[in-house]
C-alpha positions in Angstrom: -35.4 -62.2 -11.9 -33.5 -63.9 -9.0 -31.8 -60.7 -7.8 -29.3 -62.2 -5.4 -28.3 -64.8 -8.0 -28.0 -62.1 -10.7 -25.9 -59.9 -8.4 -23.5 -62.7 -7.5 -23.2 -64.1 -11.0 -22.5 -60.7 -12.5 -20.2 -59.4 -9.8 -22.5 -56.6 -8.7 -21.7 -54.8 -5.4 -24.9 -53.0 -4.5 -28.4 -52.2 -5.7 -30.3 -49.3 -4.1 -34.1 -48.9 -4.6 -35.2 -45.3 -4.1 -38.8 -44.1 -3.6 -40.3 -40.8 -2.8 -44.2 -40.9 -3.1 -44.3 -37.1 -2.6 -42.9 -36.5 -6.1 -43.3 -39.8 -7.8 -39.7 -40.9 -7.7 -39.1 -44.5 -8.4 -35.4 -45.2 -9.1 -32.8 -47.9 -9.1 -29.1 -47.2 -8.5 -26.8 -50.1 -9.4 -23.1 -50.2 -8.4 -21.4 -52.9 -10.3 -17.7 -52.4 -9.4 -15.9 -49.7 -7.5 -12.5 -51.4 -7.2 -10.7 -49.0 -9.5 -12.6 -45.9 -8.2 -16.0 -44.4 -7.8 -18.7 -45.8 -10.1 -19.4 -43.5 -13.0 -22.5 -43.6 -15.1 -25.5 -41.6 -16.2 -29.0 -41.3 -14.8 -31.5 -42.5 -17.3 -35.3 -41.8 -17.2 -37.5 -44.2 -19.2 -41.0 -45.5 -19.1 -40.2 -49.1 -18.5 -42.9 -51.8 -18.9 -42.2 -53.2 -15.4 -40.0 -52.9 -12.3 -38.1 -56.0 -13.5 -37.3 -54.4 -16.9 -36.0 -51.2 -15.1 -33.7 -53.3 -12.8 -32.4 -55.4 -15.7 -31.6 -52.4 -17.8 -29.8 -50.7 -14.9 -27.8 -53.8 -14.2 -26.7 -54.3 -17.8 -25.8 -50.7 -18.2 -23.8 -50.5 -14.9 -21.8 -53.6 -15.8 -21.1 -52.1 -19.2 -19.9 -48.9 -17.6 -17.3 -50.9 -15.6 -15.9 -52.4 -18.7 -16.1 -49.1 -20.6 -14.1 -47.3 -17.9 -11.6 -50.2 -17.6 -10.9 -50.6 -21.3 -10.4 -46.9 -21.6 -7.9 -46.9 -18.7 -10.0 -44.6 -16.5 -9.8 -44.7 -12.7 -13.5 -45.3 -12.3 -15.8 -48.2 -11.8 -19.3 -48.8 -13.3 -22.7 -47.7 -12.1 -26.0 -46.6 -13.4 -29.2 -45.1 -12.2 -32.6 -45.4 -13.8 -35.7 -43.5 -12.9 -39.0 -45.2 -13.9 -41.3 -42.7 -15.6 -42.1 -40.9 -18.8 -39.6 -38.1 -19.2 -42.0 -36.1 -21.3 -44.5 -35.7 -18.5 -43.5 -37.3 -15.2 -40.3 -35.4 -14.3 -40.1 -32.5 -11.9 -37.4 -30.5 -10.1 -38.6 -32.0 -6.8 -38.1 -35.5 -8.2 -34.5 -34.9 -9.2 -33.7 -33.1 -6.0 -35.0 -36.1 -4.1 -32.9 -38.4 -6.3 -29.9 -36.1 -5.4 -30.5 -36.7 -1.7 -30.4 -40.5 -2.2 -27.2 -40.0 -4.3 -25.6 -37.9 -1.5 -26.1 -40.8 1.0 -23.7 -42.9 -1.1 -21.0 -40.4 -0.2 -19.2 -40.3 -3.5 -19.2 -44.0 -4.4 -21.3 -43.2 -7.5 -21.2 -40.1 -9.7 -24.0 -39.5 -12.2 -24.7 -37.4 -15.2 -27.0 -36.9 -18.2 -28.3 -40.0 -20.0 -31.3 -41.0 -22.1 -34.4 -39.0 -20.9 -32.5 -36.6 -18.7 -31.1 -33.1 -19.3 -28.7 -30.5 -18.0 -31.6 -28.9 -16.1 -32.2 -32.2 -14.3 -28.6 -32.4 -13.3 -28.8 -28.8 -12.0 -31.6 -30.0 -9.8 -29.6 -32.9 -8.5 -26.6 -30.6 -7.9 -28.7 -28.7 -5.3 -28.5 -31.7 -3.1 -25.1 -33.3 -3.9 -21.8 -32.6 -5.5 -21.6 -36.1 -7.0 -23.1 -35.1 -10.4 -21.7 -33.9 -13.7 -23.1 -32.2 -16.8 -24.5 -29.2 -15.0 -24.9 -25.7 -16.4 -21.4 -24.2 -16.9 -19.6 -27.5 -17.3 -18.2 -28.8 -20.6 -20.6 -31.8 -20.3 -23.5 -29.3 -19.9 -22.5 -27.2 -22.9 -24.8 -27.9 -25.9 -24.3 -31.5 -27.0 -20.7 -31.8 -26.0 -20.9 -35.3 -24.5 -22.8 -36.6 -27.4 -20.3 -35.0 -29.8 -17.4 -36.7 -28.1 -19.3 -40.0 -28.1 -20.0 -39.6 -31.9 -16.4 -38.6 -32.6 -15.1 -41.8 -30.9 -17.6 -43.9 -32.8 -16.4 -42.3 -36.0 -12.8 -43.0 -35.2 -13.8 -46.6 -34.3 -15.5 -47.1 -37.6 -12.3 -46.0 -39.3 -10.3 -48.5 -37.2 -12.8 -51.2 -38.0 -12.6 -50.6 -41.7 -8.9 -50.8 -41.5 -9.2 -54.2 -39.9 -11.9 -55.5 -42.2 -11.0 -53.9 -45.5 -7.4 -52.9 -45.2 -8.2 -49.2 -45.5 -9.6 -46.7 -43.1 -11.0 -44.4 -45.8 -14.7 -43.7 -45.7 -14.9 -42.2 -49.2 -17.8 -43.9 -51.0 -18.4 -46.3 -48.0 -22.1 -47.0 -47.4 -23.0 -46.7 -43.7 -26.5 -47.6 -42.5 -27.2 -45.6 -39.3 -30.0 -46.7 -37.1 -31.1 -44.0 -34.7 -30.7 -40.3 -35.2 -30.7 -39.0 -31.6 -27.9 -36.6 -30.5 -25.1 -39.1 -31.0 -26.4 -40.8 -34.2 -27.0 -37.4 -35.8 -23.6 -36.1 -34.9 -22.0 -39.3 -36.2 -23.7 -38.8 -39.5 -22.1 -35.4 -39.7 -18.6 -36.8 -39.2 -19.3 -39.7 -41.7 -20.6 -37.4 -44.4 -17.7 -35.0 -44.1 -15.4 -38.0 -44.6 -17.2 -38.9 -47.8 -19.5 -41.8 -46.6 -22.8 -42.5 -48.3 -25.5 -42.6 -45.6 -28.6 -44.7 -45.2 -30.6 -43.5 -42.2 -33.5 -44.6 -40.1 -35.3 -43.3 -37.1 -38.8 -43.8 -35.6 -39.0 -40.0 -35.7 -39.6 -39.2 -39.3 -38.7 -35.6 -38.9 -35.1 -36.5 -37.9 -34.9 -38.8 -40.9 -36.1 -36.0 -43.2 -33.6 -33.6 -41.7 -30.7 -36.0 -42.3 -31.8 -36.4 -45.9 -31.8 -32.7 -46.4 -28.5 -32.0 -44.6 -26.4 -35.0 -45.5 -28.0 -36.2 -48.8 -28.8 -39.4 -47.0 -31.2 -42.1 -48.2 -34.1 -42.6 -45.9 -34.9 -46.2 -44.9 -37.9 -47.4 -42.9 -37.0 -48.6 -39.3 -37.8 -52.2 -40.1 -35.7 -52.3 -43.3 -32.4 -50.7 -42.0 -30.8 -54.0 -41.0 -31.0 -55.6 -44.5 -29.4 -52.7 -46.3 -26.4 -53.6 -48.6 -23.7 -51.6 -46.9 -20.2 -51.9 -45.6 -21.0 -50.7 -42.1 -24.2 -51.0 -39.9 -24.1 -48.5 -37.1 -26.7 -49.1 -34.4 -27.2 -45.9 -32.5 -30.6 -46.4 -30.8 -31.5 -48.7 -27.9 -29.7 -51.8 -26.9 -30.3 -55.5 -27.6 -30.7 -54.9 -31.3 -28.4 -57.7 -32.4 -30.7 -60.7 -31.9 -31.2 -63.7 -34.1 -33.8 -62.1 -36.3 -31.6 -59.0 -37.0 -28.4 -61.1 -37.5 -30.1 -63.1 -40.3 -30.8 -59.9 -42.2 -27.4 -58.2 -42.0 -25.6 -57.5 -45.2 -22.5 -55.7 -44.0 -18.9 -56.2 -43.3 -18.7 -54.2 -40.0 -21.1 -53.5 -37.1 -19.9 -50.4 -35.3 -22.3 -48.0 -33.5 -23.0 -45.9 -30.5 -25.8 -48.0 -28.8 -25.1 -49.6 -25.4 -25.5 -53.4 -24.9 -26.0 -54.0 -28.7 -25.7 -57.8 -28.4 -28.9 -59.6 -27.4 -26.7 -62.3 -25.9 -23.1 -63.6 -26.1 -24.1 -66.0 -28.9 -24.6 -63.0 -31.1 -20.9 -62.1 -31.1 -20.0 -65.7 -32.1 -22.6 -65.6 -34.9 -21.1 -62.4 -36.2 -17.7 -63.9 -36.2 -18.9 -67.1 -38.0 -20.5 -64.9 -40.7 -17.3 -62.9 -41.2 -18.8 -59.7 -39.9 -16.5 -57.6 -37.7 -18.2 -56.4 -34.5 -16.8 -53.4 -32.7 -17.6 -54.0 -29.0 -20.0 -51.3 -27.9 -18.3 -50.3 -24.6 -15.0 -49.9 -26.5 -16.2 -47.8 -29.4 -18.8 -45.6 -27.6 -16.5 -44.6 -24.7 -16.1 -41.0 -25.9 -18.7 -39.7 -23.5 -17.4 -41.3 -20.4 -13.8 -40.3 -21.3 -15.0 -36.7 -21.6 -16.8 -36.9 -18.2 -13.9 -38.5 -16.4 -11.3 -36.1 -17.8 -13.4 -33.1 -17.0 -13.8 -34.3 -13.4 -9.9 -34.5 -13.3 -9.7 -30.9 -14.5 -8.8 -31.4 -18.2 -10.0 -29.1 -21.0 -11.5 -29.8 -24.4 -8.3 -30.2 -26.2 -6.9 -32.9 -23.8 -10.3 -34.6 -23.9 -10.4 -34.8 -27.7 -6.8 -36.3 -27.7 -7.9 -38.9 -25.2 -11.0 -39.8 -27.2 -8.7 -40.4 -30.2 -7.2 -43.4 -28.3 -10.5 -45.3 -29.1 -9.2 -46.3 -32.5 -5.9 -47.8 -31.2 -7.8 -49.6 -28.4 -10.1 -51.2 -30.9 -7.1 -52.2 -33.0 -5.7 -53.9 -29.8 -9.0 -55.8 -29.4 -8.9 -57.0 -33.0 -5.3 -58.2 -32.7 -6.1 -60.1 -29.5 -9.2 -61.7 -31.2 -7.1 -62.8 -34.2 -4.2 -64.1 -32.2 -6.3 -66.0 -29.6 -9.1 -67.2 -32.0 -11.8 -65.2 -30.0 -14.8 -63.3 -31.1 -14.3 -59.6 -30.5 -16.6 -59.4 -27.6 -14.6 -62.1 -25.8 -11.4 -60.2 -26.7 -12.7 -56.9 -25.4 -13.8 -58.6 -22.2 -10.4 -60.1 -21.6 -8.6 -56.8 -22.3 -11.0 -54.9 -20.0 -10.6 -57.3 -17.2 -6.8 -57.1 -17.5 -6.9 -53.4 -17.4 -9.4 -53.4 -14.5 -7.0 -55.6 -12.5 -4.2 -53.2 -13.1 -6.3 -50.2 -12.1 -7.7 -51.7 -8.9 -6.8 -49.8 -5.7 -4.9 -51.7 -3.0 
């Protein structure tokens, strides 16, 4: 990767590499845009294959967070931190406290929270060194799976809005939904969908989670490699990003793609291909914004009821994206980008 070229071409403001050999910390903090307010985005810990992969992931996620905050009308920019390591064996309190000291040096330009591979306990360790962290013990974000629940609730409402656009009805009764990934968000989404009468096809690399969904929701289990080709109305990717590549697109047999995963498109051409095939794509940073909405509103002092009401704006925001795509002849990713950029311009501080 040509880092300077990538930063300039993508509008990135700052990249910080953090290292502490005493506890094994290797982290990247990426600030994409702070024009509307401090960068907001979680701290991920993942066992990347290389330094370049870790940096590329942090950059993609940080940019997505800018657009997610903007399209949701939140006074925050986008940022992301990734810690390179195996969260099952490499993490320690000392590591996260060290990360917190690096975060403190940014003096509030970036606020972090729980993400893939990190926990409330990790945020508690960070909070010993800085106040620029969320999802600690005693907060809403640190209560059970609250952030995941709000993300799932927003995705559920987004699926309803997408069905309204694609099929003329938002009812989920009898609708077949293929859910890829049964982590905290994917599993909570299944609960919402089943309660609304959807028929679930589920897949996860963790067979125990698949078995649990079969028992609890009456779902049909599908092998991870076969989930894309299922005959269904909705394909909901809720695992890692980049899933919508040429190979997967060729297998899809659905009317709507709407899920919780970040950065679902392998590239911009994927959105154009979905449009050409008549498959409605719900842009990921629009439909999965429930978690960031919850975090931003809690930081502003709002309670659970106000947060839930704000998450319920995800459906109308998606409807706005779809109207723009129709009227301007755009694919939905292009329409979401235009809408987010317009909102970002309106939010920018003088």
